[in-house]
C-alpha positions as CSV (number, residue, x, y, z in Angstrom):
1,M,101.6,138.5,118.5
2,A,100.4,137.3,121.9
3,L,98.0,135.0,120.1
4,I,100.7,133.7,117.8
5,D,103.1,133.1,120.8
6,L,100.3,131.1,122.5
7,L,99.6,129.1,119.4
8,V,103.4,128.4,119.1
9,K,103.6,127.2,122.7
10,L,100.5,124.9,122.2
11,S,102.1,123.6,119.0
12,D,105.3,122.7,120.8
13,W,103.3,121.0,123.5
14,F,101.1,119.0,121.1
15,W,104.1,117.8,119.1
16,G,105.7,116.4,122.3
17,P,104.2,113.4,124.1
18,P,100.6,113.9,122.9
19,L,101.4,113.5,119.2
20,L,104.2,111.0,119.8
21,I,101.6,108.8,121.5
22,I,98.8,109.1,119.1
23,L,100.8,109.1,115.9
24,V,103.6,106.7,116.6
25,G,101.7,104.8,119.3
26,G,98.6,104.7,117.2
27,G,100.5,103.5,114.2
28,L,102.2,100.9,116.2
29,F,98.8,99.6,117.5
30,L,97.5,99.4,113.9
31,T,100.6,97.7,112.8
32,I,100.2,95.0,115.4
33,R,96.4,94.6,114.8
34,L,97.0,94.3,111.0
35,G,99.6,91.6,111.6
36,F,102.7,93.6,110.4
37,F,101.4,93.4,106.9
38,Q,103.6,96.2,105.6
39,F,106.7,94.1,106.4
40,R,105.2,90.6,105.7
41,Y,103.9,91.5,102.2
42,L,106.4,94.2,101.3
43,G,107.6,92.4,98.1
44,F,104.1,91.7,96.9
45,I,102.9,95.2,97.6
46,M,105.7,96.8,95.6
47,K,105.2,94.4,92.7
48,E,101.4,95.2,92.7
49,T,102.0,99.0,92.9
50,F,105.3,100.0,91.5
51,G,105.4,97.0,89.2
52,N,101.9,97.4,87.8
53,M,101.4,101.2,88.1
54,F,100.1,101.5,84.5
55,K,97.8,98.5,84.6
56,E,94.2,99.2,83.8
57,S,91.9,99.4,86.8
58,E,88.7,97.4,87.2
59,G,85.7,98.2,89.4
60,E,83.9,101.3,90.3
61,G,85.5,104.8,90.6
62,T,86.2,108.1,88.9
63,V,90.0,107.8,88.0
64,S,92.4,104.9,87.8
65,A,94.1,103.4,90.9
66,F,97.4,104.8,89.8
67,Q,96.0,108.3,89.1
68,A,94.5,108.4,92.5
69,A,97.7,107.3,94.0
70,T,99.8,109.9,92.1
71,A,97.3,112.6,93.0
72,A,97.7,111.6,96.7
73,L,101.5,111.3,96.3
74,A,101.5,114.8,94.7
75,S,100.2,116.2,97.9
76,S,102.7,114.5,100.1
77,I,105.8,114.8,97.8
78,G,106.1,118.6,98.1
79,G,108.0,121.3,99.7
80,S,108.2,119.2,102.9
81,N,110.5,116.8,101.2
82,I,112.9,119.5,100.1
83,V,112.6,122.1,102.8
84,G,110.8,120.3,105.6
85,V,113.6,118.0,106.1
86,P,116.3,120.6,106.4
87,V,114.0,122.6,108.7
88,A,113.6,119.4,110.9
89,I,117.4,119.1,111.0
90,A,118.0,122.8,111.7
91,L,115.6,122.8,114.5
92,G,116.0,119.3,115.9
93,G,119.4,118.1,114.8
94,P,120.2,115.0,112.6
95,G,118.3,112.7,115.0
96,A,115.1,114.2,113.7
97,V,115.6,112.1,110.6
98,F,115.4,108.8,112.7
99,W,112.0,110.0,114.0
100,M,110.8,110.6,110.5
101,W,111.7,107.1,109.5
102,M,109.9,105.7,112.6
103,T,106.8,107.7,111.8
104,A,106.9,106.3,108.3
105,L,107.3,102.7,109.2
106,V,104.3,102.5,111.5
107,G,102.5,105.0,109.3
108,C,102.1,102.5,106.6
109,A,99.5,100.7,108.7
110,T,97.9,104.0,109.6
111,K,97.6,105.1,105.9
112,F,96.4,101.7,104.8
113,T,93.6,102.0,107.4
114,E,92.6,105.5,106.2
115,I,92.5,104.5,102.5
116,C,90.5,101.2,103.1
117,L,88.0,103.2,105.2
118,G,87.9,106.0,102.5
119,I,87.0,103.5,99.8
120,K,84.3,101.8,101.9
121,Y,82.5,104.9,102.9
122,R,82.9,107.1,99.8
123,E,79.8,108.6,98.1
124,V,78.9,110.0,94.7
125,N,78.3,113.7,94.7
126,E,75.9,115.9,92.6
127,E,78.5,116.0,89.8
128,G,78.5,112.2,89.5
129,E,82.1,111.9,90.9
130,Y,83.2,109.7,93.8
131,V,84.1,111.6,96.9
132,G,85.4,110.4,100.2
133,G,88.0,111.0,102.9
134,A,88.3,111.0,106.7
135,M,85.3,113.2,107.1
136,Y,83.1,110.7,105.3
137,Y,84.3,107.6,107.2
138,L,84.5,109.5,110.5
139,K,80.8,110.2,110.4
140,H,80.3,106.4,110.5
141,S,82.6,106.1,113.5
142,P,81.4,105.5,117.1
143,I,81.8,109.3,117.5
144,P,80.2,110.8,114.3
145,I,80.9,114.4,115.3
146,L,84.6,113.7,114.5
147,G,83.8,113.9,110.8
148,S,82.7,117.6,111.1
149,I,85.5,118.5,113.4
150,F,88.0,117.0,111.0
151,A,86.5,118.6,107.9
152,F,86.4,122.1,109.5
153,M,89.9,122.0,110.9
154,L,91.4,120.7,107.6
155,M,89.5,123.3,105.6
156,I,91.1,126.0,107.7
157,E,94.6,124.4,107.7
158,I,94.8,124.1,104.0
159,A,94.9,127.9,103.6
160,P,98.3,128.6,105.5
161,S,99.7,125.3,104.2
162,I,99.3,126.8,100.7
163,S,101.2,129.8,101.8
164,T,103.9,127.7,103.2
165,Q,104.4,125.9,99.8
166,S,104.3,129.2,98.0
167,L,106.8,130.8,100.2
168,T,109.1,127.8,99.9
169,F,109.2,128.1,96.2
170,L,109.6,131.9,96.1
171,Q,112.6,131.8,98.5
172,N,114.3,129.3,96.2
173,A,113.4,131.1,93.0
174,E,115.1,134.2,94.4
175,Q,118.1,132.0,95.3
176,I,118.8,131.7,91.5
177,G,117.9,135.2,90.5
178,I,114.3,134.8,89.5
179,N,112.0,137.8,90.5
180,K,109.6,136.5,93.0
181,Y,106.7,138.3,91.5
182,I,107.3,136.7,88.2
183,A,107.6,133.3,89.9
184,L,104.4,134.0,91.8
185,A,102.5,135.0,88.7
186,F,103.6,131.7,86.9
187,L,102.4,129.7,90.0
188,L,99.0,131.4,90.1
189,I,98.4,130.9,86.4
190,V,99.3,127.2,86.3
191,V,97.4,126.3,89.6
192,G,94.4,128.2,88.4
193,L,94.2,126.5,85.1
194,V,94.5,123.1,86.5
195,V,92.3,123.3,89.6
196,F,89.4,124.6,87.7
197,G,89.5,121.5,85.5
198,G,88.3,119.2,88.3
199,I,89.6,115.8,89.7
200,K,90.1,114.2,86.3
201,K,92.2,117.2,85.1
202,I,94.2,117.0,88.4
203,A,94.7,113.4,88.2
204,S,95.9,113.6,84.6
205,F,98.3,116.4,85.5
206,T,99.8,114.6,88.5
207,E,100.0,111.3,86.7
208,K,102.5,112.9,84.3
209,L,104.3,115.3,86.7
210,V,104.9,113.2,89.8
211,P,107.2,110.6,88.2
212,I,109.2,113.3,86.4
213,M,109.7,115.6,89.3
214,A,110.7,112.6,91.6
215,A,113.2,111.2,89.1
216,V,114.9,114.6,88.5
217,Y,115.4,115.4,92.2
218,I,116.5,111.8,93.2
219,V,119.1,111.6,90.5
220,G,120.6,114.9,91.4
221,G,120.6,114.1,95.1
222,L,122.2,110.7,94.6
223,I,125.0,112.3,92.6
224,I,125.8,114.7,95.5
225,I,125.7,111.8,98.1
226,I,128.0,109.6,95.8
227,L,130.5,112.6,95.5
228,N,130.5,112.9,99.3
229,A,130.5,109.1,100.0
230,S,133.2,109.3,102.5
231,H,130.8,111.3,104.8
232,I,127.9,108.8,104.5
233,P,128.9,106.7,107.6
234,E,129.3,109.8,109.7
235,A,125.9,111.1,108.6
236,F,124.1,107.8,109.5
237,G,126.0,107.8,112.8
238,M,124.7,111.3,113.6
239,I,121.2,110.3,112.8
240,F,121.2,107.3,115.0
241,K,123.2,108.9,117.9
242,N,121.3,112.2,118.0
243,A,117.9,110.4,118.0
244,F,118.7,109.6,121.6
245,T,121.2,112.2,122.7
246,P,121.4,116.0,122.3
247,T,123.1,117.5,119.3
248,A,125.9,119.9,120.2
249,A,126.2,123.3,118.7
250,A,128.6,123.6,115.8
251,G,129.1,126.2,113.1
252,G,125.8,127.8,112.2
253,F,123.9,125.1,114.1
254,A,122.7,126.2,117.5
255,G,122.4,122.8,118.9
256,A,119.2,120.7,119.9
257,G,117.9,118.5,122.5
258,V,116.4,115.0,122.1
259,A,112.8,116.4,122.5
260,A,113.4,118.8,119.7
261,G,114.6,116.0,117.4
262,I,111.5,114.0,118.2
263,R,109.1,116.8,117.9
264,N,110.5,118.0,114.5
265,G,111.0,114.5,113.1
266,I,107.5,113.4,113.9
267,A,105.9,116.7,112.7
268,R,107.9,116.8,109.4
269,G,107.4,113.0,108.9
270,A,103.6,113.5,109.3
271,Y,103.8,116.3,106.6
272,S,105.9,114.4,104.3
273,N,103.8,111.2,104.0
274,E,100.5,112.4,105.6
275,S,99.9,109.2,107.5
276,G,97.5,110.0,110.3
277,M,96.3,113.1,108.6
278,G,93.5,111.5,106.7
279,T,94.0,113.7,103.7
280,A,95.4,111.2,101.2
281,T,92.1,109.3,101.4
282,I,90.4,112.2,99.6
283,A,92.3,111.4,96.4
284,H,92.3,107.7,96.9
285,S,88.5,107.6,97.3
286,T,88.1,108.4,93.7
287,A,90.0,105.3,92.5
288,T,88.5,102.6,90.4
289,V,88.8,99.4,92.4
290,K,86.9,96.3,93.4
291,I,87.6,96.1,97.1
292,P,89.0,98.7,99.5
293,A,92.4,96.9,100.4
294,Q,93.2,96.8,96.7
295,Q,93.7,100.6,96.9
296,G,95.0,100.4,100.5
297,I,98.3,98.8,99.6
298,W,99.3,101.9,97.7
299,A,99.8,103.4,101.1
300,V,103.0,101.4,101.5
301,F,104.2,102.4,98.1
302,E,103.6,106.1,98.8
303,I,105.3,106.2,102.1
304,F,108.3,104.2,100.8
305,M,108.7,106.7,97.9
306,D,108.0,109.7,99.9
307,T,109.8,109.4,103.3
308,I,112.2,106.4,102.9
309,I,113.5,107.5,99.5
310,V,112.9,111.2,98.8
311,C,113.2,112.5,102.4
312,T,116.2,110.4,103.1
313,I,118.0,111.6,100.0
314,T,117.4,115.2,101.1
315,A,118.6,114.5,104.6
316,L,121.8,112.9,103.3
317,V,122.4,115.7,100.8
318,V,122.2,118.3,103.6
319,L,124.3,116.2,106.0
320,V,127.0,114.9,103.8
321,S,127.6,118.2,102.2
322,G,128.0,119.9,105.6
323,I,125.6,122.6,104.6
324,W,123.5,122.2,107.7
325,L,126.4,123.5,109.8
326,E,126.8,126.7,107.7
327,I,123.3,128.0,107.3
328,P,121.1,129.3,110.2
329,A,117.7,127.9,111.0
330,E,115.7,130.8,109.6
331,Q,117.3,130.1,106.2
332,A,117.0,126.3,106.3
333,A,114.7,126.3,103.2
334,T,117.7,127.2,101.1
335,M,120.0,124.3,102.3
336,P,119.3,121.8,99.5
337,A,119.6,124.5,96.8
338,L,122.9,125.6,98.2
339,A,124.2,122.0,98.4
340,F,123.2,121.5,94.8
341,E,124.8,124.8,93.8
342,N,128.1,123.9,95.5
343,T,128.2,120.7,93.5
344,F,126.7,121.5,90.1
345,G,127.1,125.3,90.0
346,T,124.4,128.0,90.1
347,F,122.7,127.2,86.8
348,F,122.6,123.4,87.0
349,G,122.7,123.0,90.8
350,A,120.4,125.5,92.3
351,G,118.5,125.6,89.1
352,L,117.7,121.9,89.3
353,V,116.5,122.2,92.9
354,S,114.3,125.2,92.0
355,F,112.9,123.2,89.1
356,A,112.2,120.2,91.2
357,L,110.7,122.5,93.9
358,L,108.5,124.2,91.4
359,M,107.2,120.8,90.3
360,F,106.7,119.8,93.9
361,V,104.9,123.0,94.9
362,L,102.7,122.9,91.7
363,S,101.5,119.4,92.3
364,T,101.2,119.9,96.1
365,V,99.2,123.1,95.9
366,I,96.9,121.8,93.2
367,V,96.0,118.7,95.1
368,I,95.6,120.3,98.6
369,I,93.3,122.9,97.1
370,F,91.2,120.0,95.9
371,F,91.4,118.5,99.4
372,G,90.3,121.7,100.9
373,E,87.3,122.1,98.5
374,K,86.1,118.7,99.5
375,Q,86.1,119.6,103.2
376,A,84.0,122.7,102.3
377,E,81.7,120.6,100.0
378,F,81.2,118.0,102.9
379,L,80.2,120.8,105.3
380,F,78.5,123.4,103.3
381,G,77.8,122.0,99.8
382,H,79.3,122.2,96.3
383,K,78.7,126.0,95.7
384,F,80.7,126.9,98.9
385,A,83.5,124.6,97.7
386,I,84.0,126.8,94.6
387,V,84.2,129.9,96.8
388,M,86.9,128.2,98.9
389,R,88.8,127.3,95.7
390,I,89.2,131.1,95.1
391,V,90.1,131.8,98.6
392,Y,92.8,129.1,98.6
393,I,94.3,130.5,95.3
394,L,94.6,133.9,97.1
395,F,96.6,132.4,99.9
396,I,99.3,131.6,97.3
397,V,99.9,135.4,97.2
398,L,100.3,135.5,101.0
399,G,103.4,133.4,100.7
400,V,105.2,136.6,99.6
401,V,104.9,138.2,103.2
402,L,104.9,135.4,105.7
403,N,107.7,134.0,107.9
404,L,108.6,130.4,107.2
405,E,109.5,129.3,110.7
406,I,106.5,130.8,112.4
407,L,104.3,129.5,109.6
408,Y,105.5,126.0,110.2
409,K,104.8,126.4,113.9
410,L,101.3,127.5,113.3
411,L,100.7,124.8,110.8
412,D,101.9,122.2,113.3
413,F,99.3,123.4,115.8
414,M,96.5,123.3,113.2
415,L,97.7,119.9,111.9
416,A,97.4,118.5,115.3
417,C,93.8,119.5,115.4
418,V,93.3,117.5,112.2
419,I,95.3,114.4,113.2
420,I,93.8,113.9,116.7
421,P,90.1,113.3,115.6
422,N,91.2,111.3,112.6
423,M,93.5,108.9,114.7
424,I,90.8,108.4,117.4
425,G,88.3,107.5,114.7
426,I,90.5,105.0,112.7
427,I,91.6,103.3,115.9
428,L,88.0,102.9,116.9
429,M,87.1,101.6,113.4
430,S,90.3,99.4,113.1
431,K,88.3,96.1,113.4
432,E,86.6,96.8,110.0
433,V,90.0,97.3,108.4
434,V,91.3,94.0,109.8
435,E,88.4,92.4,108.0
436,M,89.1,94.3,104.7
437,K,92.8,93.3,104.9
438,N,91.8,89.6,105.4
439,D,89.4,89.8,102.5
440,F,92.3,90.9,100.3
441,F,95.2,88.7,101.4
442,T,93.0,85.5,101.6
443,N,91.5,85.9,98.1
444,P,93.5,84.3,95.3
445,E,92.0,86.8,92.9
446,F,94.0,89.6,94.6
447,Y,96.8,87.8,96.5
448,P,98.3,84.7,94.7
449,G,99.8,83.5,97.9
450,A,96.3,82.8,99.2
451,K,96.2,79.7,97.0
452,K,98.8,78.0,99.2
453,K,96.6,78.1,102.2
């Protein structure tokens, strides 16, 4: 326990000023260096991604640009969107949502940088598939050892992350009367069948699953928000006010200071959209594209869908329903399910959240196992990656016995050890990304507006 207490204290320190500076400050630096492209070209980017998501990809790669994006989105739209948000609110107050938004807005530039570098430095493995990610581009950075540090820390971090996802689902399954061991068996069988099919199987699975699971959850959440429309102004007022002032204790909420709001908002924001983590590039590096920035613009689409839409809906559901004042922090994972249950009843309400959560957990666990394998492959070769695949599946089972709040604290510490080397590397390599961005937005083949120049 002494070791866990130490790691929790280190985690709290990391997610104060150090991570605020490197994640938000680093993202702001990249936003400025890339000319605020995520705001200047937002309309075009959404048209090229959301508007052309089923368009056939041209160029070199293993899967389509859309399949790569949905695989990456599947890892970020997960338990963090449903339970990470209420955990952030329970531990940091409504102001934590504001800091999630800030992390997302500057995170667009961070994630764009990661994806562009991932495409540029990807390689072909012994199976004939394109592989890439932060570990590959970091070994080409001015500090090559960052690649190995990143790969090792992420390979370790993936294991408890899987347990977190598993625990999240099992808690909500029990909420609607499903035996947790039956739920666990189902999760193990489906994950096992898909992950042993390789990246093409994973991409095909997530291509179909991600749009469905997002739509089901979004529609249900919007109905709750509309039914509680009179509380929307109050909810937004709390988000903005408590971002800069402490949140007083009320009901089952114990109260929170500004530092707790910043810490939990940034941490959950990083988990929700993965900007700065370097993980999404592992999926994006398999995409069929002609030039890096062609895939890089999917970063803006992903963060918009993930944090600005899905996480905001979860936050408003928890706030406008008042459920955040009724449930203690250690049970924060159940807040969305209870809010849905209060509105739609046990079968349709809590059942809907549990279904969406099942979809989220399935897609997330499947994709992050693939991410973890690629770290093992980078460090120790393809055969060791297969061993890690089995180890990761075993960590699904550990979700039965672990404590959610402590698990999140430990994950925050390990995630910091992943983010720091990645952020240092991409900031040092940002000049390359400016050139890739210019190659895209000054080329009429990719950006029609370039013709006017």
